C-alpha positions in Angstrom: -2.9 81.0 -35.6 -5.1 78.5 -33.7 -3.2 75.6 -31.8 -4.2 72.1 -32.2 -5.8 70.5 -29.1 -2.9 68.4 -28.2 -0.7 71.6 -28.4 -2.9 73.5 -26.1 -2.9 70.7 -23.8 0.8 70.6 -23.5 0.9 74.1 -23.0 -1.5 73.8 -20.1 0.7 71.2 -18.4 3.3 73.9 -17.7 0.7 75.9 -15.8 -0.3 73.2 -13.3 0.3 73.6 -9.7 2.8 71.8 -7.9 0.6 71.2 -4.9 -1.1 67.8 -4.1 -4.4 67.3 -5.5 -6.7 65.5 -8.0 -6.6 65.5 -11.8 -9.4 64.6 -14.3 -8.8 63.7 -17.9 -11.3 64.3 -20.6 -12.1 63.0 -24.0 -13.1 65.0 -27.1 -16.8 65.1 -25.9 -15.8 66.3 -22.4 -16.5 63.1 -20.7 -14.1 62.1 -17.7 -12.2 59.2 -18.8 -9.8 59.0 -15.9 -9.4 60.2 -12.5 -5.9 60.2 -10.5 -4.3 61.9 -7.5 -0.8 63.2 -7.1 1.4 64.7 -4.2 2.6 67.2 -7.1 0.0 67.7 -9.7 2.4 69.2 -12.4 5.0 66.4 -12.2 2.4 63.5 -12.1 0.3 64.7 -15.0 3.4 65.9 -17.2 4.8 62.3 -16.8 2.0 60.8 -18.9 3.2 63.0 -21.9 6.8 62.9 -21.8 7.5 59.5 -23.6 5.6 56.7 -24.8 5.6 53.6 -22.5 5.2 50.0 -22.8 1.8 50.1 -21.1 -0.9 49.8 -24.0 -3.5 51.2 -21.5 -1.6 54.4 -20.7 -0.8 54.9 -24.4 -4.5 54.5 -25.1 -5.5 57.0 -22.4 -3.0 59.6 -23.6 -4.3 59.3 -27.1 -7.7 60.0 -26.2 -7.2 62.9 -23.7 -8.3 66.3 -25.0 -8.4 68.3 -21.7 -7.2 68.0 -18.2 -8.6 70.0 -15.0 -7.2 69.7 -11.6 -8.4 70.3 -7.9 -5.8 71.2 -5.4 -6.0 69.9 -1.9 -4.2 70.8 1.2 -2.8 67.1 1.9 -2.4 64.0 0.2 -5.0 62.3 2.5 -7.4 64.9 1.3 -6.6 64.1 -2.3 -7.0 60.3 -1.8 -10.5 61.0 -0.4 -11.4 63.3 -3.2 -10.2 60.9 -5.8 -12.3 58.1 -4.4 -15.5 60.5 -4.4 -14.8 61.5 -8.2 -14.2 57.9 -9.3 -17.6 57.1 -7.9 -19.2 60.2 -9.3 -17.9 59.9 -12.9 -17.3 56.1 -13.2 -14.4 56.8 -15.7 -13.7 53.9 -18.0 -10.0 53.9 -17.6 -10.1 53.6 -13.9 -9.8 50.3 -12.0 -12.7 50.8 -9.7 -14.9 49.2 -7.1 -18.0 47.9 -8.6 -21.6 48.1 -7.6 -20.5 50.6 -4.7 -24.3 51.5 -3.7 -24.9 48.0 -2.6 -22.2 48.1 0.1 -23.7 49.5 3.4 -22.2 50.8 6.6 -23.1 50.6 10.4 -23.2 54.2 11.8 -23.3 55.3 15.4 -24.7 58.9 15.2 -23.0 61.6 17.1 -26.2 62.7 19.1 -26.1 63.0 22.9 -27.7 59.6 23.0 -26.5 57.9 19.8 -28.5 55.3 17.6 -27.4 52.6 15.2 -28.3 52.9 11.6 -27.7 51.1 8.4 -26.6 53.7 5.9 -25.3 53.5 2.3 -23.1 56.5 2.3 -20.2 57.4 4.7 -20.1 61.0 6.0 -18.5 63.0 9.0 -21.3 63.1 11.4 -20.7 59.9 13.2 -18.8 56.8 13.7 -18.9 54.3 10.7 -18.1 50.7 10.4 -17.8 48.9 7.1 -18.3 49.0 4.2 -20.0 45.5 4.4 -20.0 43.3 1.3 -21.7 40.6 3.2 -25.0 42.1 4.2 -26.3 38.9 5.9 -23.2 38.9 8.2 -23.5 42.7 8.9 -27.2 42.1 10.1 -26.3 39.3 12.2 -23.7 41.6 14.0 -26.2 44.4 14.3 -28.8 41.8 15.8 -26.2 40.6 18.3 -25.1 44.3 19.3 -28.9 45.3 19.7 -29.4 42.2 22.0 -26.3 42.7 24.2 -26.0 46.6 24.1 -29.7 48.0 24.1 -29.1 51.2 22.0 -32.4 53.0 20.9 -33.5 52.9 17.2 -36.1 55.6 17.6 -36.0 59.0 16.0 -36.5 61.2 19.1 -34.5 64.3 19.8 -32.9 63.5 23.0 -32.6 64.5 25.7 -36.3 65.5 26.3 -37.4 68.5 28.4 -39.7 66.2 30.3 -39.3 62.4 30.5 -42.0 60.1 28.8 -43.2 56.8 29.1 -40.8 54.1 27.8 -41.8 52.2 24.8 -42.0 48.5 24.1 -38.4 48.1 23.1 -37.5 49.1 26.8 -39.7 46.5 28.2 -38.4 43.9 26.2 -34.9 44.7 26.8 -34.0 46.2 23.5 -33.4 49.9 24.7 -32.1 51.4 28.0 -35.0 53.8 28.0 -33.1 57.3 27.9 -36.3 59.0 26.9 -37.8 58.0 30.3 -34.7 58.8 32.3 -34.0 55.2 32.9 -30.3 55.4 31.9 -27.9 58.0 32.6 -25.7 59.4 30.0 -22.6 57.6 31.2 -24.6 54.3 31.4 -25.9 54.7 27.7 -22.4 55.5 26.6 -21.0 52.4 28.0 -23.5 50.4 26.0 -22.4 52.5 22.8 -18.7 51.8 23.6 -19.5 48.0 23.8 -21.2 48.1 20.5 -18.5 50.1 18.8 -16.1 47.5 20.0 -18.2 44.7 18.8 -18.5 46.3 15.4 -14.7 46.6 15.2 -14.3 43.0 15.9 -12.5 43.4 19.3 -14.4 40.8 21.0 -11.3 39.7 23.2 -11.0 43.1 24.7 -14.9 43.4 25.1 -15.1 40.2 26.9 -12.3 41.4 29.3 -13.9 44.7 29.9 -17.4 42.8 30.7 -15.8 40.3 33.0 -14.3 43.0 35.1 -17.8 44.8 35.0 -19.3 41.4 36.1 -16.8 41.1 39.1 -17.3 44.4 40.2 -21.1 44.1 40.3 -20.8 40.8 42.2 -18.5 42.3 44.8 -21.0 45.0 45.3 -23.8 42.4 45.7 -25.5 43.6 42.6 -26.1 40.1 41.7 -29.0 40.8 39.1 -26.8 43.1 37.1 -23.7 40.6 37.4 -26.0 37.8 35.9 -27.0 40.1 33.1 -23.3 40.9 32.2 -22.4 37.1 32.5 -25.2 36.3 29.9 -23.6 38.8 27.6 -20.1 37.4 28.2 -21.6 33.9 27.2 -22.9 35.2 23.8 -19.7 37.0 23.0 -17.6 33.8 23.9 -19.9 32.0 21.4 -19.2 34.4 18.7 -15.6 34.3 19.6 -15.4 30.7 19.1 -16.9 31.1 15.6 -13.7 33.1 14.7 -11.8 30.0 14.1 -8.7 31.5 12.2 -6.2 33.2 14.5 -2.7 34.4 14.5 -0.1 33.8 17.2 0.0 37.6 18.4 -3.0 39.8 19.2 -2.3 42.7 16.9 -4.7 44.4 14.4 -4.0 44.1 10.7 -5.9 43.3 7.3 -4.9 40.5 5.1 -5.9 41.2 1.4 -5.6 38.9 -1.5 -6.4 39.9 -5.2 -7.2 37.9 -8.3 -7.4 39.1 -11.6 -9.0 37.4 -14.9 -8.9 39.6 -17.9 -10.9 42.8 -17.1 -12.4 41.3 -13.9 -10.8 41.4 -10.5 -11.8 40.5 -6.9 -10.4 41.5 -3.8 -10.9 39.6 -0.4 -10.3 41.3 3.0 -9.6 39.3 6.3 -10.1 41.8 9.0 -7.8 40.7 11.9 -8.5 42.2 15.3 -6.7 41.3 18.5 -5.1 38.3 16.6 -8.4 36.9 15.5 -10.2 37.1 12.1 -13.1 39.2 13.1 -14.7 39.4 9.4 -14.3 38.6 5.8 -15.4 40.7 2.9 -15.2 40.2 -0.8 -15.2 43.0 -3.3 -15.3 43.1 -7.1 -13.6 45.6 -9.3 -14.0 46.8 -13.1 -10.4 46.5 -14.3 -10.1 47.8 -17.9 -7.0 47.1 -19.9 -6.3 43.8 -18.2 -4.1 45.0 -15.2 -1.6 43.0 -13.3 -2.5 42.0 -9.7 0.0 44.7 -8.5 -1.8 47.4 -10.2 -5.3 46.2 -9.1 -4.3 46.0 -5.6 -3.3 49.7 -5.6 -6.7 50.9 -6.9 -8.4 48.5 -4.4 -6.4 49.8 -1.4 -7.0 53.6 -2.2 -10.7 53.2 -2.7 -11.4 50.8 0.0 -9.5 52.6 2.7 -11.0 56.0 1.6 -14.5 54.5 2.4 -13.7 52.4 5.4 -13.9 53.8 9.0 -10.2 52.7 10.0 -6.9 51.6 8.6 -5.0 49.2 10.7 -1.3 49.5 11.4 -0.2 46.6 9.3 -1.6 45.4 5.8 -0.6 41.8 4.6 -0.9 41.9 0.8 -0.8 39.1 -1.8 1.2 41.1 -4.2 3.7 44.0 -3.9 1.8 47.0 -5.0 3.2 49.4 -7.7 4.1 52.8 -6.2 4.4 51.0 -2.9 6.2 53.8 -1.1 3.7 56.5 -2.2 0.9 54.3 -1.3 2.1 53.7 2.2 2.4 57.6 2.7 -1.0 58.2 1.5 -2.4 55.3 3.9 -0.4 56.8 6.7 -1.7 60.2 6.2 -5.2 58.9 6.2 -4.5 56.9 9.5 -2.6 59.5 11.0 0.0 56.9 12.1 2.5 54.7 10.2 1.0 52.1 8.1 3.2 49.1 7.2 2.7 47.4 3.8 4.1 43.8 3.9 3.9 40.7 1.5 4.6 37.7 3.7 6.6 34.8 2.1 6.1 32.2 4.8 4.4 31.2 7.8 0.9 31.8 9.3 0.6 35.3 7.8 1.6 33.9 4.3 -1.2 31.2 4.8 -3.8 33.7 5.8 -3.0 35.9 2.8 -3.2 32.7 0.5 -6.6 32.0 1.9 -7.6 35.7 0.9 -6.3 35.0 -2.6 -8.1 31.6 -2.8 -11.3 33.3 -1.7 -11.0 36.2 -4.4 -10.4 33.5 -7.2 -13.5 31.4 -6.1 -15.7 34.6 -6.0 -14.6 35.4 -9.5 -15.3 31.8 -10.6 -18.7 32.0 -9.0 -19.3 35.4 -10.5 -18.6 34.1 -14.0 -21.0 31.2 -13.5 -23.6 33.5 -12.2 -23.1 36.0 -15.1 -23.6 32.8 -17.6 -26.7 31.9 -15.9 -28.2 35.5 -16.2 -27.3 35.6 -19.8 -29.2 32.3 -20.3 -32.0 33.5 -18.3 -32.2 36.7 -20.3 -32.3 34.7 -23.5 -35.0 32.6 -22.1 -37.2 35.6 -21.1 -36.7 37.3 -24.5 -37.7 34.2 -26.4 -40.8 33.9 -23.9 -41.8 37.4 -24.7 -41.4 36.8 -28.3 -43.1 33.3 -28.6 -46.2 34.4 -26.5 -46.4 38.0 -28.2 -46.0 39.6 -24.6 -46.7 43.4 -24.5 -43.8 43.8 -22.1 -40.6 42.1 -20.9 -41.5 39.5 -18.3 -38.9 40.8 -15.5 -41.1 39.7 -12.6 -43.1 36.3 -13.1 -45.3 35.1 -10.2 -46.4 31.5 -10.3 -49.3 30.1 -8.0 -50.1 26.4 -7.2 -52.7 24.7 -5.0 -52.0 21.5 -2.9 -54.7 19.6 -0.8 -55.7 16.0 0.0 -59.4 15.8 -0.5 -59.9 19.3 0.2 -58.0 19.0 3.7 -55.3 21.2 4.7 -55.5 23.1 1.5 -52.4 25.4 0.8 -51.6 27.8 -2.0 -48.0 28.9 -2.9 -46.7 32.0 -4.7 -43.2 31.9 -6.0 -41.3 34.8 -7.6 -38.6 34.8 -10.4 -37.0 37.9 -11.3 -34.9 38.3 -14.3 -35.1 34.5 -14.7 -33.8 33.7 -11.2 -35.8 32.8 -8.0 -36.3 35.5 -5.6 -36.8 33.4 -2.4 -37.3 36.3 0.0 -40.6 37.1 -1.9 -42.2 33.5 -1.8 -45.4 33.5 0.0 -47.5 30.7 1.6 -51.4 30.8 2.0 -53.5 28.5 4.2 -56.8 28.1 2.1 -59.9 28.8 4.2 -62.3 26.9 1.9 -63.3 23.6 3.5 -65.4 20.7 2.6 -65.7 19.2 -1.2 -62.5 19.9 -2.9 -62.9 22.8 -5.5 -59.5 23.6 -7.0 -61.0 26.7 -8.8 -62.5 28.3 -5.8 -59.2 27.5 -4.0 -57.1 29.3 -6.6 -59.5 32.2 -6.6 -59.2 32.8 -2.9 -55.3 32.7 -2.9 -55.2 34.9 -6.0 -57.8 37.3 -4.6 -56.0 37.6 -1.2 -52.7 38.3 -2.8 -53.8 41.1 -5.3 -56.2 42.5 -2.6 -53.2 42.8 -0.2 -51.1 44.2 -2.9 -53.5 47.1 -3.7 -54.1 47.8 -0.1 -50.4 48.3 0.4 -49.9 50.4 -2.7 -52.7 52.6 -1.6 -51.3 53.1 1.9 -48.8 56.0 1.9 -47.3 54.7 5.4 -46.2 51.4 3.6 -43.1 51.9 1.6 -42.5 48.4 0.4 -45.0 45.7 1.8 -44.8 42.1 1.2 -47.4 42.3 -1.8 -46.8 45.8 -3.1 -44.8 44.6 -6.0 -47.0 43.5 -8.7 -45.8 40.9 -11.5 -45.4 41.5 -15.2 -46.4 38.0 -15.9 -48.8 35.8 -13.9 -48.1 31.9 -14.4 -50.9 29.6 -13.2 -50.3 25.9 -12.8 -53.2 24.4 -14.9 -55.1 24.8 -18.1 -57.9 27.1 -19.4 -60.1 26.8 -16.3 -57.4 27.9 -13.8 -56.3 30.8 -16.2 -59.8 32.1 -16.5 -60.0 32.2 -12.6 -56.9 34.4 -12.6 -58.4 36.7 -15.1 -61.7 36.9 -13.2 -59.6 38.0 -10.0 -57.8 40.8 -12.0 -61.0 41.9 -13.6 -63.0 42.0 -10.2 -60.1 43.9 -8.5 -59.8 46.4 -11.6 -56.0 45.5 -12.2 -54.7 46.2 -15.7 -51.3 45.6 -17.2 -50.6 42.2 -15.8 -50.3 39.5 -18.3 -51.4 35.9 -17.3 -50.8 32.3 -18.8 -51.7 28.8 -17.7 -49.2 26.0 -18.1 -51.0 22.6 -18.3 -48.9 19.5 -17.1 -50.2 16.9 -19.5 -48.7 18.1 -22.7 -46.9 21.2 -21.4 -49.4 23.5 -23.3 -49.5 27.1 -22.7 -52.9 28.8 -22.5 -53.3 32.4 -23.2 -56.2 34.8 -22.9 -58.2 35.1 -26.1 -56.5 32.4 -27.8 -58.7 29.4 -29.2 -55.8 26.9 -29.2 -52.8 26.6 -26.7 -49.3 27.3 -27.6 -46.9 24.4 -27.8 -43.2 25.2 -27.5 -40.4 22.8 -28.6 -39.3 20.5 -25.9 -35.9 22.1 -25.8 -37.2 25.6 -25.9 -35.3 27.8 -23.5 -38.6 29.5 -22.7 -40.4 26.4 -22.0 -37.7 25.1 -19.8 -37.9 28.3 -17.7 -41.6 28.1 -17.4 -41.4 24.5 -16.3 -38.7 25.3 -13.7 -41.0 28.0 -12.2 -44.2 26.0 -12.4 -42.3 22.9 -10.6 -40.9 25.4 -8.0 -44.5 26.6 -7.1 -45.5 22.8 -6.9 -42.8 22.0 -4.6 -43.3 25.1 -2.3 -47.1 24.3 -2.1 -46.6 20.5 -1.4 -44.0 21.2 1.4 -46.3 23.6 3.2 -49.1 21.2 2.8 -47.1 18.1 4.3 -46.0 20.2 7.1 -49.6 21.0 8.1 -50.7 17.5 7.6 -47.9 16.3 9.9 -48.6 18.9 12.4 -52.3 18.1 12.5 -51.5 14.5 12.9 -49.1 15.0 15.9 -51.6 17.4 17.5 -54.4 15.0 17.3 -52.4 12.4 19.0 -51.2 14.7 21.7 -54.9 15.7 22.4 -55.3 12.2 23.7 -52.5 12.3 26.4 -53.7 13.8 29.7 -51.6 16.9 30.9 -50.9 18.1 27.5 -52.8 21.3 27.0 -52.6 23.8 24.1 -49.3 25.5 25.1 -47.4 22.2 25.7 -49.1 20.7 22.3 -47.8 23.8 20.4 -44.3 23.6 21.9 -44.0 19.9 21.0 -45.3 20.4 17.4 -43.1 23.4 16.9 -40.1 21.4 18.2 -40.5 18.1 16.5 -43.0 18.7 13.7 -44.2 15.2 13.0 -45.2 12.0 14.9 -42.2 10.1 13.4 -39.7 12.8 14.7 -41.2 12.7 18.2 -41.4 8.9 18.3 -37.6 8.7 17.6 -36.8 11.3 20.5 -36.0 10.2 24.0 -37.7 11.3 27.2 -34.6 13.4 28.1 -34.7 15.2 24.7 -38.5 16.1 25.2 -37.7 17.4 28.6 -34.8 19.5 27.5 -36.6 20.9 24.5 -40.0 21.7 26.1 -39.4 21.7 29.9 -42.2 19.4 30.7 -42.1 16.9 33.6 -40.3 13.6 32.8 -43.2 11.3 33.6 -45.4 13.3 31.1 -42.7 13.0 28.5 -42.7 9.1 29.0 -46.5 9.0 28.6 -46.2 11.0 25.5 -43.7 8.6 24.1 -45.7 5.6 25.0 -48.8 7.0 23.3 -46.9 8.2 20.0 -45.1 4.8 19.7 -48.2 2.9 20.2 -49.8 4.9 17.4 -47.0 4.0 15.0 
């Protein structure tokens, strides 16, 4: 007689191994719904089925389980790493898991004879990894500082070469030590690599001490140029150290972690403390099904985070005492190779640091909720826009264009981009219009649009350009203007043979929407979400164009006045324009400020001020 699935499952539990490993629970369709790890697979998995618990989430999980498979590992540390990998792979709905994992990058020092620094998305075992970084902007700032202070190569050459070659431009501008040309020994190069690694780890205090000794040794050996170079690196690192304003009274390494949970959403904030100073802060979001407690959420976060990061510090300061605390400490100890201490501070500076982490996690959840609400409103507006204008596709990417000029002078064009109803400012572009003479808004718009799409087509056709500035084409083209401006856009698309891009014009006077082939414009209700979004995009394009136009006018004004001052040539004029930007700002400056900013002689600075102020 065939047994029921649940009976077969109970029988299977008796055959499970007692070794450490990972188990996967599957539903009736075979989908993985939960991944867990255990020091003893048989004991852990059987515990789910021995008796009903007060935990509704566990009871729901057990009710849906139809099959279980296990993977044995040699150690608990291996099980922890495998559990994290399987959670990322299957994304089981009953697991509390780190969200949006692919967007968290790492910095990698390769394990080549002359290592390189790379930004990678996955952590392997073929080099040294630092991260993951939730704050990509901060990561790039750290990388930029490292490349400036410790010139490690970025090329893909297989070093060492059989025959040295001419060094590239990076060597000549101080961004590489030139190992390909034999300009740096392996020992010298690896000294720079060690410096970069210490910077990535946040060990700036120790790095400054090391460099200070190196500077003193170089000075004692009368290698004054080398000593000056090291001194400049120390100055840059000291400035970075000053920005690490939060510090503890000792100089130990630890992480302070705060968790906040709201419903099925959770956030964890990590303060990385190195040598007693906060060397970095990262915020991560988790999917938290079943409304878990903070104590449960912090367990899931610690397991997944430290399975992915490059290092586990000796001490973790936690906002909540984790469930399974003793087992978790053993797992992290096995991962680190040395004892890891989990502490929940109750008072003093450590408690204040943990509370800061909790506050950051709460604020992150609040910001995310607001962002999610904004996304929902934007999606509703885009859906309404597609429906009201009978668009053939959802307008995920909208590009808007505007022209700004004063009687034809200093004419500028703007391109702003909205994706999914939100501005994408890194894709904004400005155009300095080349047409001169009598103002012709149509001709100016034609030039700007033609340049934009011609460049886009060229980048798409060039296999060496993976993602150029203009290679992404819009779903919808929004032109600031009426029927005439819209026809200009249609002429550009037709001339360049571009199909599949829809275009509309938004006239300011009555907020009329002009569409190709329509005899009458479309007028949406004043409170229409679609119209409000179009107005926001159109106004942003106008603001962006006017800002650039005013800057060019101000630069032209200041340049024309400076041309009348003897001793101010093209280089000094360009330096003054770049630093002050307008006649008004230059007139407000003192002679000392001009000298400090541009290094011109003081008598000339005083003559410039006299001329500028006389003009005002």
